[in-house]
FIKOLMAR-58416 format. One record per atom (N, C-alpha, C, CB): x, y, z; atom name; residue number from 1. Coordinates in steps of 0.001 Angstrom, whole numbers, plus 500000, padded with zeros to 6 digits. Glycine has a CB too. Layout:
BEGIN
((X, Y, Z), "CA", NUM),
...
***
This chain:
BEGIN
((771373, 206116, 432065), "N", 1),
((772516, 206561, 431283), "CA", 1),
((772585, 208088, 431360), "C", 1),
((772412, 206071, 429796), "CB", 1),
((773712, 208635, 431829), "N", 2),
((773816, 210083, 431963), "CA", 2),
((773862, 210763, 430600), "C", 2),
((775053, 210451, 432774), "CB", 2),
((773364, 211995, 430565), "N", 3),
((773373, 212764, 429324), "CA", 3),
((774770, 213244, 428990), "C", 3),
((772425, 213951, 429423), "CB", 3),
((774921, 213798, 427801), "N", 4),
((776217, 214298, 427372), "CA", 4),
((776716, 215434, 428247), "C", 4),
((776145, 214754, 425944), "CB", 4),
((775809, 216244, 428784), "N", 5),
((776196, 217407, 429557), "CA", 5),
((776523, 217086, 431008), "C", 5),
((775110, 218420, 429506), "CB", 5),
((776330, 215851, 431410), "N", 6),
((776613, 215476, 432801), "CA", 6),
((778120, 215544, 433033), "C", 6),
((776064, 214043, 433126), "CB", 6),
((778532, 216305, 434038), "N", 7),
((779948, 216463, 434343), "CA", 7),
((780459, 215210, 435054), "C", 7),
((780188, 217726, 435212), "CB", 7),
((781639, 214739, 434687), "N", 8),
((782188, 213580, 435369), "CA", 8),
((782419, 213876, 436850), "C", 8),
((783494, 213144, 434704), "CB", 8),
((782206, 212868, 437688), "N", 9),
((782395, 213035, 439125), "CA", 9),
((783841, 212794, 439521), "C", 9),
((781480, 212094, 439893), "CB", 9),
((784589, 212177, 438643), "N", 10),
((785979, 211840, 438910), "CA", 10),
((786883, 212929, 438317), "C", 10),
((786332, 210437, 438322), "CB", 10),
((787718, 213592, 439134), "N", 11),
((788569, 214664, 438597), "CA", 11),
((789601, 214169, 437585), "C", 11),
((789281, 215362, 439729), "CB", 11),
((790081, 212957, 437748), "N", 12),
((791056, 212417, 436787), "CA", 12),
((790398, 212249, 435426), "C", 12),
((791631, 211059, 437280), "CB", 12),
((789204, 211712, 435448), "N", 13),
((788467, 211522, 434200), "CA", 13),
((788159, 212867, 433531), "C", 13),
((787161, 210750, 434465), "CB", 13),
((787744, 213835, 434335), "N", 14),
((787471, 215172, 433803), "CA", 14),
((788738, 215796, 433230), "C", 14),
((786884, 216079, 434896), "CB", 14),
((789852, 215619, 433913), "N", 15),
((791123, 216175, 433450), "CA", 15),
((791561, 215524, 432140), "C", 15),
((792209, 215991, 434520), "CB", 15),
((791431, 214217, 432070), "N", 16),
((791800, 213522, 430832), "CA", 16),
((790924, 213966, 429670), "C", 16),
((791693, 212005, 431016), "CB", 16),
((789677, 214193, 429966), "N", 17),
((788780, 214677, 428914), "CA", 17),
((789224, 216068, 428434), "C", 17),
((787314, 214723, 429428), "CB", 17),
((789597, 216940, 429362), "N", 18),
((790036, 218289, 429001), "CA", 18),
((791321, 218262, 428172), "C", 18),
((790248, 219127, 430261), "CB", 18),
((792277, 217440, 428562), "N", 19),
((793540, 217437, 427814), "CA", 19),
((793448, 216601, 426540), "C", 19),
((794669, 216911, 428693), "CB", 19),
((792356, 215874, 426367), "N", 20),
((792184, 215149, 425103), "CA", 20),
((791772, 216096, 423979), "C", 20),
((791136, 214034, 425262), "CB", 20),
((791146, 217222, 424325), "N", 21),
((790738, 218201, 423312), "CA", 21),
((791945, 218938, 422752), "C", 21),
((789738, 219205, 423904), "CB", 21),
((792823, 219365, 423671), "N", 22),
((794036, 220071, 423272), "CA", 22),
((794995, 220081, 424448), "C", 22),
((793721, 221522, 422797), "CB", 22),
((796284, 220253, 424190), "N", 23),
((797226, 220330, 425301), "CA", 23),
((796910, 221538, 426198), "C", 23),
((798675, 220418, 424770), "CB", 23),
((797143, 221386, 427473), "N", 24),
((796905, 222468, 428428), "CA", 24),
((798066, 222565, 429391), "C", 24),
((795588, 222249, 429196), "CB", 24),
((798265, 223771, 429907), "N", 25),
((799274, 223953, 430941), "CA", 25),
((798713, 223451, 432263), "C", 25),
((799708, 225443, 431050), "CB", 25),
((799585, 223273, 433230), "N", 26),
((799168, 222831, 434559), "CA", 26),
((798187, 223840, 435148), "C", 26),
((800393, 222651, 435494), "CB", 26),
((798505, 225123, 435022), "N", 27),
((797642, 226169, 435580), "CA", 27),
((796269, 226180, 434909), "C", 27),
((798307, 227541, 435429), "CB", 27),
((796230, 226005, 433598), "N", 28),
((794952, 225969, 432882), "CA", 28),
((794092, 224804, 433350), "C", 28),
((795187, 225870, 431374), "CB", 28),
((794708, 223632, 433450), "N", 29),
((793958, 222456, 433874), "CA", 29),
((793455, 222621, 435306), "C", 29),
((794826, 221197, 433757), "CB", 29),
((794321, 223117, 436168), "N", 30),
((793938, 223341, 437559), "CA", 30),
((792729, 224289, 437628), "C", 30),
((795134, 223921, 438365), "CB", 30),
((792796, 225374, 436879), "N", 31),
((791712, 226371, 436861), "CA", 31),
((790403, 225766, 436346), "C", 31),
((792111, 227575, 435986), "CB", 31),
((790483, 224982, 435285), "N", 32),
((789278, 224378, 434706), "CA", 32),
((788633, 223376, 435659), "C", 32),
((789616, 223690, 433386), "CB", 32),
((789463, 222586, 436340), "N", 33),
((788920, 221604, 437282), "CA", 33),
((788269, 222290, 438486), "C", 33),
((790030, 220651, 437755), "CB", 33),
((788903, 223347, 438972), "N", 34),
((788304, 224091, 440085), "CA", 34),
((786984, 224730, 439663), "C", 34),
((789276, 225172, 440596), "CB", 34),
((786934, 225225, 438432), "N", 35),
((785708, 225842, 437922), "CA", 35),
((784584, 224815, 437779), "C", 35),
((785975, 226516, 436570), "CB", 35),
((784929, 223556, 437601), "N", 36),
((783919, 222503, 437488), "CA", 36),
((783451, 221995, 438846), "C", 36),
((784466, 221348, 436677), "CB", 36),
((783978, 222588, 439904), "N", 37),
((783484, 222270, 441238), "CA", 37),
((784245, 221214, 442001), "C", 37),
((782114, 221850, 441137), "CB", 37),
((785397, 220803, 441515), "N", 38),
((786188, 219830, 442260), "CA", 38),
((786921, 220530, 443395), "C", 38),
((787188, 219104, 441332), "CB", 38),
((787135, 219811, 444479), "N", 39),
((787842, 220343, 445643), "CA", 39),
((789318, 220568, 445298), "C", 39),
((787706, 219382, 446856), "CB", 39),
((789916, 221553, 445936), "N", 40),
((791317, 221887, 445673), "CA", 40),
((792241, 220704, 445930), "C", 40),
((791745, 223069, 446531), "CB", 40),
((791996, 219950, 446982), "N", 41),
((792839, 218788, 447292), "CA", 41),
((792740, 217728, 446196), "C", 41),
((792437, 218180, 448647), "CB", 41),
((791526, 217504, 445675), "N", 42),
((791331, 216546, 444583), "CA", 42),
((792072, 217009, 443326), "C", 42),
((789823, 216367, 444281), "CB", 42),
((791983, 218289, 443068), "N", 43),
((792624, 218853, 441874), "CA", 43),
((794138, 218699, 441973), "C", 43),
((792245, 220347, 441699), "CB", 43),
((794713, 219015, 443122), "N", 44),
((796164, 218893, 443285), "CA", 44),
((796615, 217446, 443137), "C", 44),
((796597, 219437, 444651), "CB", 44),
((795844, 216520, 443694), "N", 45),
((796173, 215105, 443577), "CA", 45),
((796114, 214668, 442110), "C", 45),
((795214, 214253, 444436), "CB", 45),
((795099, 215122, 441404), "N", 46),
((794939, 214801, 439982), "CA", 46),
((796096, 215347, 439167), "C", 46),
((793618, 215360, 439449), "CB", 46),
((796443, 216605, 439406), "N", 47),
((797552, 217233, 438678), "CA", 47),
((798848, 216469, 438934), "C", 47),
((797712, 218718, 439095), "CB", 47),
((799083, 216090, 440180), "N", 48),
((800287, 215331, 440525), "CA", 48),
((800310, 213988, 439803), "C", 48),
((800370, 215114, 442043), "CB", 48),
((799185, 213301, 439780), "N", 49),
((799101, 212003, 439093), "CA", 49),
((799369, 212148, 437598), "C", 49),
((797722, 211368, 439315), "CB", 49),
((798749, 213146, 436990), "N", 50),
((798915, 213334, 435540), "CA", 50),
((800334, 213765, 435187), "C", 50),
((797918, 214372, 435021), "CB", 50),
((800954, 214550, 436044), "N", 51),
((802345, 214940, 435799), "CA", 51),
((803252, 213720, 435894), "C", 51),
((802798, 216028, 436805), "CB", 51),
((803019, 212903, 436910), "N", 52),
((803827, 211697, 437113), "CA", 52),
((803665, 210741, 435933), "C", 52),
((803432, 210992, 438431), "CB", 52),
((802457, 210655, 435391), "N", 53),
((802189, 209751, 434267), "CA", 53),
((802652, 210324, 432924), "C", 53),
((800704, 209441, 434199), "CB", 53),
((803041, 211600, 432910), "N", 54),
((803534, 212214, 431680), "CA", 54),
((802463, 212826, 430799), "C", 54),
((804270, 211209, 430899), "CB", 54),
((801238, 212908, 431297), "N", 55),
((800149, 213510, 430519), "CA", 55),
((800133, 215027, 430626), "C", 55),
((798813, 212956, 430977), "CB", 55),
((800795, 215549, 431608), "N", 56),
((800779, 216982, 431868), "CA", 56),
((802212, 217445, 432090), "C", 56),
((799880, 217327, 433097), "CB", 56),
((802712, 218292, 431185), "N", 57),
((804093, 218759, 431263), "CA", 57),
((804161, 220159, 430669), "C", 57),
((805065, 217786, 430520), "CB", 57),
((804434, 221148, 431521), "N", 58),
((804477, 222531, 431050), "CA", 58),
((805579, 222775, 430030), "C", 58),
((804662, 223462, 432216), "CB", 58),
((806703, 222076, 430149), "N", 59),
((807787, 222270, 429183), "CA", 59),
((807380, 221790, 427790), "C", 59),
((809049, 221531, 429645), "CB", 59),
((806761, 220616, 427726), "N", 60),
((806293, 220104, 426428), "CA", 60),
((805187, 220993, 425875), "C", 60),
((805788, 218648, 426562), "CB", 60),
((804270, 221413, 426752), "N", 61),
((803181, 222286, 426340), "CA", 61),
((803725, 223586, 425762), "C", 61),
((802250, 222576, 427521), "CB", 61),
((804680, 224198, 426470), "N", 62),
((805251, 225471, 426015), "CA", 62),
((805978, 225301, 424681), "C", 62),
((806217, 226034, 427074), "CB", 62),
((806710, 224213, 424531), "N", 63),
((807426, 223971, 423277), "CA", 63),
((806451, 223791, 422117), "C", 63),
((808329, 222734, 423405), "CB", 63),
((805384, 223031, 422332), "N", 64),
((804383, 222831, 421279), "CA", 64),
((803710, 224147, 420893), "C", 64),
((803325, 221817, 421737), "CB", 64),
((803311, 224918, 421894), "N", 65),
((802617, 226170, 421617), "CA", 65),
((803539, 227168, 420918), "C", 65),
((802073, 226772, 422914), "CB", 65),
((804767, 227290, 421401), "N", 66),
((805714, 228233, 420794), "CA", 66),
((805997, 227868, 419341), "C", 66),
((807026, 228265, 421592), "CB", 66),
((806214, 226591, 419083), "N", 67),
((806482, 226154, 417715), "CA", 67),
((805270, 226386, 416818), "C", 67),
((806876, 224673, 417695), "CB", 67),
((804102, 226062, 417325), "N", 68),
((802876, 226239, 416550), "CA", 68),
((802632, 227706, 416212), "C", 68),
((801683, 225679, 417314), "CB", 68),
((802771, 228576, 417196), "N", 69),
((802513, 230003, 416954), "CA", 69),
((803535, 230617, 416006), "C", 69),
((802515, 230769, 418270), "CB", 69),
((804783, 230214, 416114), "N", 70),
((805814, 230755, 415221), "CA", 70),
((805618, 230247, 413797), "C", 70),
((807218, 230381, 415727), "CB", 70),
((805329, 228957, 413663), "N", 71),
((805212, 228359, 412337), "CA", 71),
((803901, 228686, 411649), "C", 71),
((805363, 226876, 412434), "CB", 71),
((802797, 228571, 412367), "N", 72),
((801485, 228704, 411736), "CA", 72),
((800936, 230130, 411737), "C", 72),
((800513, 227806, 412424), "CB", 72),
((801199, 230867, 412792), "N", 73),
((800656, 232221, 412881), "CA", 73),
((801710, 233298, 412657), "C", 73),
((800010, 232423, 414224), "CB", 73),
((802953, 232887, 412504), "N", 74),
((804071, 233808, 412285), "CA", 74),
((804153, 234850, 413398), "C", 74),
((803932, 234504, 410924), "CB", 74),
((804130, 234380, 414634), "N", 75),
((804269, 235268, 415784), "CA", 75),
((805734, 235368, 416168), "C", 75),
((803425, 234766, 416981), "CB", 75),
((806089, 236520, 416724), "N", 76),
((807433, 236735, 417236), "CA", 76),
((807533, 236315, 418691), "C", 76),
((807836, 238194, 417082), "CB", 76),
((808755, 236324, 419222), "N", 77),
((808984, 235864, 420588), "CA", 77),
((808177, 236619, 421655), "C", 77),
((810437, 235980, 420904), "CB", 77),
((808041, 237918, 421535), "N", 78),
((807335, 238689, 422569), "CA", 78),
((805866, 238263, 422693), "C", 78),
((807415, 240191, 422254), "CB", 78),
((805217, 238036, 421576), "N", 79),
((803809, 237628, 421615), "CA", 79),
((803662, 236194, 422125), "C", 79),
((803176, 237757, 420221), "CB", 79),
((804589, 235342, 421772), "N", 80),
((804567, 233963, 422258), "CA", 80),
((804781, 233944, 423775), "C", 80),
((805651, 233110, 421541), "CB", 80),
((805734, 234722, 424241), "N", 81),
((806003, 234816, 425680), "CA", 81),
((804765, 235297, 426409), "C", 81),
((807188, 235763, 425960), "CB", 81),
((804106, 236313, 425863), "N", 82),
((802896, 236839, 426488), "CA", 82),
((801823, 235757, 426605), "C", 82),
((802360, 238032, 425687), "CB", 82),
((801611, 235005, 425526), "N", 83),
((800577, 233967, 425573), "CA", 83),
((800922, 232866, 426573), "C", 83),
((800378, 233361, 424188), "CB", 83),
((802176, 232459, 426603), "N", 84),
((802573, 231426, 427556), "CA", 84),
((802352, 231889, 428995), "C", 84),
((804040, 231044, 427344), "CB", 84),
((802688, 233123, 429277), "N", 85),
((802469, 233647, 430628), "CA", 85),
((800985, 233738, 430943), "C", 85),
((803124, 235024, 430784), "CB", 85),
((800172, 234105, 429948), "N", 86),
((798718, 234161, 430142), "CA", 86),
((798161, 232788, 430478), "C", 86),
((798027, 234713, 428888), "CB", 86),
((798786, 231760, 429976), "N", 87),
((798322, 230392, 430210), "CA", 87),
((798922, 229781, 431470), "C", 87),
((798654, 229523, 429018), "CB", 87),
((799662, 230598, 432235), "N", 88),
((800159, 230153, 433533), "CA", 88),
((801458, 229390, 433517), "C", 88),
((799158, 229326, 434164), "CB", 88),
((802202, 229457, 432437), "N", 89),
((803488, 228775, 432368), "CA", 89),
((804509, 229627, 433123), "C", 89),
((803933, 228533, 430876), "CB", 89),
((805346, 228989, 433917), "N", 90),
((806313, 229719, 434745), "CA", 90),
((807320, 230466, 433877), "C", 90),
((807049, 228755, 435693), "CB", 90),
((807866, 231534, 434448), "N", 91),
((808840, 232359, 433733), "CA", 91),
((810080, 231549, 433353), "C", 91),
((809244, 233567, 434588), "CB", 91),
((810478, 230627, 434207), "N", 92),
((811657, 229799, 433928), "CA", 92),
((811425, 228909, 432707), "C", 92),
((812008, 228935, 435154), "CB", 92),
((810261, 228297, 432639), "N", 93),
((809935, 227441, 431494), "CA", 93),
((809831, 228280, 430227), "C", 93),
((808615, 226671, 431739), "CB", 93),
((809233, 229450, 430330), "N", 94),
((809111, 230345, 429172), "CA", 94),
((810494, 230726, 428669), "C", 94),
((808299, 231616, 429535), "CB", 94),
((811390, 231086, 429577), "N", 95),
((812741, 231496, 429205), "CA", 95),
((813485, 230358, 428496), "C", 95),
((813522, 231947, 430450), "CB", 95),
((813308, 229122, 428983), "N", 96),
((813967, 227970, 428364), "CA", 96),
((813374, 227632, 427005), "C", 96),
((813872, 226764, 429274), "CB", 96),
((812088, 227904, 426844), "N", 97),
((811370, 227467, 425646), "CA", 97),
((811522, 228412, 424468), "C", 97),
((809922, 227308, 425959), "CB", 97),
((811317, 229691, 424701), "N", 98),
((811274, 230651, 423591), "CA", 98),
((812690, 230947, 423119), "C", 98),
((810558, 231963, 424015), "CB", 98),
((812885, 230710, 421848), "N", 99),
((814198, 230857, 421232), "CA", 99),
((814615, 232323, 421157), "C", 99),
((814198, 230240, 419837), "CB", 99),
((815894, 232549, 421395), "N", 100),
((816430, 233893, 421223), "CA", 100),
((817371, 233913, 420019), "C", 100),
((817166, 234364, 422508), "CB", 100),
((817058, 233090, 419033), "N", 101),
((817853, 233004, 417816), "CA", 101),
((817431, 234123, 416874), "C", 101),
((817692, 231614, 417136), "CB", 101),
((818290, 235136, 416702), "N", 102),
((817908, 236273, 415854), "CA", 102),
((817655, 235894, 414396), "C", 102),
((818980, 237322, 415908), "CB", 102),
((818379, 234926, 413886), "N", 103),
((818184, 234532, 412485), "CA", 103),
((816817, 233889, 412276), "C", 103),
((819289, 233563, 412044), "CB", 103),
((816396, 233049, 413228), "N", 104),
((815078, 232417, 413125), "CA", 104),
((813984, 233472, 413247), "C", 104),
((814903, 231328, 414214), "CB", 104),
((814183, 234435, 414157), "N", 105),
((813200, 235506, 414315), "CA", 105),
((813104, 236352, 413045), "C", 105),
((813564, 236395, 415518), "CB", 105),
((814242, 236661, 412440), "N", 106),
((814248, 237454, 411206), "CA", 106),
((813537, 236707, 410075), "C", 106),
((815696, 237795, 410791), "CB", 106),
((813769, 235417, 409982), "N", 107),
((813116, 234625, 408935), "CA", 107),
((811604, 234588, 409147), "C", 107),
((813684, 233192, 408908), "CB", 107),
((811177, 234417, 410396), "N", 108),
((809741, 234393, 410695), "CA", 108),
((809116, 235760, 410431), "C", 108),
((809497, 233968, 412160), "CB", 108),
((809829, 236824, 410770), "N", 109),
((809326, 238182, 410509), "CA", 109),
((809173, 238413, 409005), "C", 109),
((810278, 239245, 411121), "CB", 109),
((810135, 237959, 408223), "N", 110),
((810062, 238115, 406766), "CA", 110),
((808886, 237323, 406193), "C", 110),
((811381, 237658, 406107), "CB", 110),
((808660, 236110, 406723), "N", 111),
((807512, 235309, 406272), "CA", 111),
((806200, 235996, 406627), "C", 111),
((807555, 233899, 406895), "CB", 111),
((806117, 236522, 407839), "N", 112),
((804899, 237203, 408281), "CA", 112),
((804640, 238430, 407418), "C", 112),
((805005, 237605, 409766), "CB", 112),
((805691, 239172, 407100), "N", 113),
((805542, 240362, 406269), "CA", 113),
((805113, 239990, 404850), "C", 113),
((806853, 241153, 406234), "CB", 113),
((805724, 238964, 404300), "N", 114),
((805354, 238533, 402945), "CA", 114),
((803888, 238110, 402890), "C", 114),
((806258, 237370, 402482), "CB", 114),
((803457, 237365, 403875), "N", 115),
((802062, 236924, 403925), "CA", 115),
((801121, 238119, 404070), "C", 115),
((801850, 235936, 405088), "CB", 115),
((801483, 239056, 404941), "N", 116),
((800660, 240249, 405159), "CA", 116),
((800572, 241096, 403886), "C", 116),
((801233, 241091, 406316), "CB", 116),
((801699, 241273, 403203), "N", 117),
((801702, 242059, 401967), "CA", 117),
((800834, 241394, 400896), "C", 117),
((803142, 242239, 401446), "CB", 117),
((800932, 240092, 400783), "N", 118),
((800133, 239374, 399794), "CA", 118),
((798648, 239497, 400116), "C", 118),
((800545, 237895, 399736), "CB", 118),
((798315, 239317, 401393), "N", 119),
((796915, 239373, 401814), "CA", 119),
((796326, 240781, 401654), "C", 119),
((796788, 238919, 403268), "CB", 119),
((797141, 241791, 401948), "N", 120),
((796637, 243168, 401882), "CA", 120),
((796685, 243748, 400467), "C", 120),
((797437, 244054, 402819), "CB", 120),
((797316, 243029, 399559), "N", 121),
((797396, 243504, 398183), "CA", 121),
((798393, 244640, 398003), "C", 121),
((796043, 243951, 397723), "CB", 121),
((799280, 244830, 398967), "N", 122),
((800294, 245882, 398887), "CA", 122),
((801381, 245483, 397904), "C", 122),
((800904, 246164, 400275), "CB", 122),
((802079, 246469, 397363), "N", 123),
((803173, 246143, 396448), "CA", 123),
((804299, 245434, 397194), "C", 123),
((803706, 247418, 395765), "CB", 123),
((805087, 244669, 396459), "N", 124),
((806175, 243907, 397076), "CA", 124),
((807256, 244822, 397637), "C", 124),
((806787, 242946, 396063), "CB", 124),
((807419, 246010, 397055), "N", 125),
((808399, 246971, 397578), "CA", 125),
((807643, 248005, 398399), "C", 125),
((809219, 247657, 396417), "CB", 125),
((808146, 248286, 399560), "N", 126),
((807456, 249190, 400477), "CA", 126),
((807958, 250622, 400341), "C", 126),
((807631, 248716, 401912), "CB", 126),
((807026, 251564, 400312), "N", 127),
((807392, 252970, 400392), "CA", 127),
((807429, 253341, 401880), "C", 127),
((806378, 253883, 399585), "CB", 127),
((807681, 254605, 402184), "N", 128),
((807821, 255016, 403580), "CA", 128),
((806545, 254809, 404397), "C", 128),
((808226, 256465, 403643), "CB", 128),
((805363, 255262, 403935), "N", 129),
((804162, 254992, 404732), "CA", 129),
((803870, 253496, 404866), "C", 129),
((802964, 255688, 404112), "CB", 129),
((804137, 252762, 403811), "N", 130),
((803938, 251309, 403857), "CA", 130),
((804892, 250650, 404841), "C", 130),
((804124, 250700, 402467), "CB", 130),
((806098, 251164, 404919), "N", 131),
((807066, 250635, 405879), "CA", 131),
((806611, 250881, 407307), "C", 131),
((808438, 251261, 405653), "CB", 131),
((806030, 252033, 407546), "N", 132),
((805537, 252341, 408893), "CA", 132),
((804388, 251403, 409263), "C", 132),
((805076, 253819, 408983), "CB", 132),
((803490, 251153, 408322), "N", 133),
((802390, 250206, 408580), "CA", 133),
((802938, 248798, 408815), "C", 133),
((801386, 250196, 407395), "CB", 133),
((803923, 248412, 408014), "N", 134),
((804528, 247082, 408165), "CA", 134),
((805220, 246968, 409525), "C", 134),
((805541, 246808, 407019), "CB", 134),
((805883, 248042, 409942), "N", 135),
((806546, 248033, 411249), "CA", 135),
((805523, 247808, 412363), "C", 135),
((807310, 249358, 411481), "CB", 135),
((804422, 248546, 412314), "N", 136),
((803387, 248398, 413349), "CA", 136),
((802786, 246995, 413327), "C", 136),
((802275, 249449, 413153), "CB", 136),
((802569, 246469, 412141), "N", 137),
((802029, 245112, 412022), "CA", 137),
((802968, 244098, 412676), "C", 137),
((801802, 244749, 410539), "CB", 137),
((804238, 244153, 412315), "N", 138),
((805198, 243187, 412846), "CA", 138),
((805451, 243392, 414339), "C", 138),
((806512, 243284, 412082), "CB", 138),
((805422, 244626, 414794), "N", 139),
((805603, 244889, 416230), "CA", 139),
((804433, 244269, 416999), "C", 139),
((805701, 246434, 416516), "CB", 139),
((803234, 244379, 416447), "N", 140),
((802069, 243761, 417070), "CA", 140),
((802141, 242245, 417081), "C", 140),
((800822, 244195, 416362), "CB", 140),
((802909, 241688, 416182), "N", 141),
((803102, 240238, 416140), "CA", 141),
((804193, 239780, 417096), "C", 141),
((803441, 239796, 414730), "CB", 141),
((804866, 240722, 417754), "N", 142),
((805838, 240354, 418778), "CA", 142),
((807287, 240254, 418334), "C", 142),
((805452, 239082, 419346), "CB", 142),
((807630, 240903, 417238), "N", 143),
((809006, 240852, 416761), "CA", 143),
((809815, 242018, 417309), "C", 143),
((809042, 240858, 415235), "CB", 143),
((811131, 241808, 417418), "N", 144),
((812030, 242866, 417872), "CA", 144),
((812220, 243879, 416742), "C", 144),
((813401, 242276, 418328), "CB", 144),
((812626, 245075, 417119), "N", 145),
((812832, 246125, 416114), "CA", 145),
((813899, 245736, 415107), "C", 145),
((813216, 247437, 416788), "CB", 145),
((814977, 245113, 415560), "N", 146),
((816036, 244703, 414632), "CA", 146),
((815513, 243742, 413569), "C", 146),
((817185, 244051, 415398), "CB", 146),
((814746, 242769, 413999), "N", 147),
((814192, 241796, 413052), "CA", 147),
((813223, 242470, 412089), "C", 147),
((813483, 240656, 413801), "CB", 147),
((812455, 243406, 412603), "N", 148),
((811492, 244120, 411760), "CA", 148),
((812210, 244938, 410701), "C", 148),
((810595, 245030, 412612), "CB", 148),
((813242, 245684, 411123), "N", 149),
((813980, 246518, 410172), "CA", 149),
((814602, 245666, 409072), "C", 149),
((815070, 247326, 410895), "CB", 149),
((815136, 244505, 409435), "N", 150),
((815758, 243631, 408426), "CA", 150),
((814712, 243044, 407486), "C", 150),
((816542, 242497, 409107), "CB", 150),
((813550, 242690, 408022), "N", 151),
((812488, 242152, 407168), "CA", 151),
((811989, 243214, 406195), "C", 151),
((811320, 241627, 408023), "CB", 151),
((811772, 244414, 406698), "N", 152),
((811290, 245507, 405841), "CA", 152),
((812342, 245861, 404795), "C", 152),
((810937, 246756, 406688), "CB", 152),
((813611, 245865, 405199), "N", 153),
((814685, 246197, 404259), "CA", 153),
((814700, 245223, 403084), "C", 153),
((816046, 246185, 404972), "CB", 153),
((814379, 243978, 403345), "N", 154),
((814331, 242994, 402266), "CA", 154),
((813262, 243317, 401239), "C", 154),
((814090, 241615, 402830), "CB", 154),
((812210, 244001, 401665), "N", 155),
((811138, 244364, 400744), "CA", 155),
((811314, 245772, 400185), "C", 155),
((809795, 244253, 401441), "CB", 155),
((812202, 246540, 400792), "N", 156),
((812460, 247893, 400285), "CA", 156),
((813639, 247903, 399342), "C", 156),
((812709, 248862, 401434), "CB", 156),
((814439, 246836, 399374), "N", 157),
((815601, 246780, 398494), "CA", 157),
((816715, 247693, 398945), "C", 157),
((815204, 247131, 397096), "CB", 157),
((816880, 247829, 400263), "N", 158),
((817940, 248693, 400786), "CA", 158),
((818699, 247932, 401851), "C", 158),
((817363, 250021, 401360), "CB", 158),
((819770, 248535, 402362), "N", 159),
((820574, 247898, 403399), "CA", 159),
((819760, 247751, 404679), "C", 159),
((821855, 248708, 403667), "CB", 159),
((819971, 246678, 405372), "N", 160),
((819202, 246391, 406584), "CA", 160),
((819502, 247385, 407705), "C", 160),
((819492, 244977, 407061), "CB", 160),
((820613, 248104, 407622), "N", 161),
((820963, 249040, 408691), "CA", 161),
((820135, 250329, 408623), "C", 161),
((822449, 249375, 408622), "CB", 161),
((819469, 250585, 407503), "N", 162),
((818669, 251792, 407339), "CA", 162),
((817241, 251532, 407774), "C", 162),
((818705, 252279, 405884), "CB", 162),
((816876, 251900, 409018), "N", 163),
((815505, 251649, 409471), "CA", 163),
((814514, 252559, 408744), "C", 163),
((815397, 251857, 410993), "CB", 163),
((813265, 252135, 408618), "N", 164),
((812261, 252990, 407972), "CA", 164),
((811979, 254204, 408839), "C", 164),
((810955, 252206, 407706), "CB", 164),
((811500, 255268, 408192), "N", 165),
((811130, 256464, 408942), "CA", 165),
((809988, 256137, 409891), "C", 165),
((810733, 257615, 407988), "CB", 165),
((810163, 256531, 411161), "N", 166),
((809115, 256278, 412167), "CA", 166),
((808467, 257607, 412499), "C", 166),
((809698, 255592, 413466), "CB", 166),
((807244, 257746, 412147), "N", 167),
((806496, 258969, 412453), "CA", 167),
((805192, 258620, 413036), "C", 167),
((806299, 259830, 411231), "CB", 167),
***
C-alpha cells in the first residue's frame, strides 16, 4: 500500500486531486503537473480531457475568483485583473469576466473603506490626512480614483466631486 506522499503515476488522477482542493486555471494545473514530473504530452492530453469533461474551464474559474475577491476581500477590478493574469488566465477571458460597472465598484469601495475604518478604529468622518490614507488603502485594493473619491466623500460628508487633498 503506497504512503500518503506517493505521487500518483496517472496525470489525470493527479490533476483531479489538484482541482479537488480548489479551482485552478488551465495554466496553473499545467504548471503543477509539469512540476510533478509528468511529460508535456501527457499534461496536454490531460488538460484537453478535463476541459472536454467540464472539470477545467478558465471562464468559470475567473468568474468564481473575481466574485470571491470582490465579495469577501473587497478588492477592486485592477487587483482582481492582476491576480487573474498571475494565474495564467488569458486577457480575453479577464476582459469578459471583470465587471466595468462603476456603481458596483463604488459600492465595493465603500464597503472596503467602512471595514477598514472600523478595523483601524478611525472616526467615521475622515479628515484630510485620513482621506489620504484611505485613498492609498483603496488604491492598493485596486479601485479606480473615481470610485475612491466617491467612497471617501461618503465618509467626509461632502460632494463626491471634491476629491481629497493628495499630498
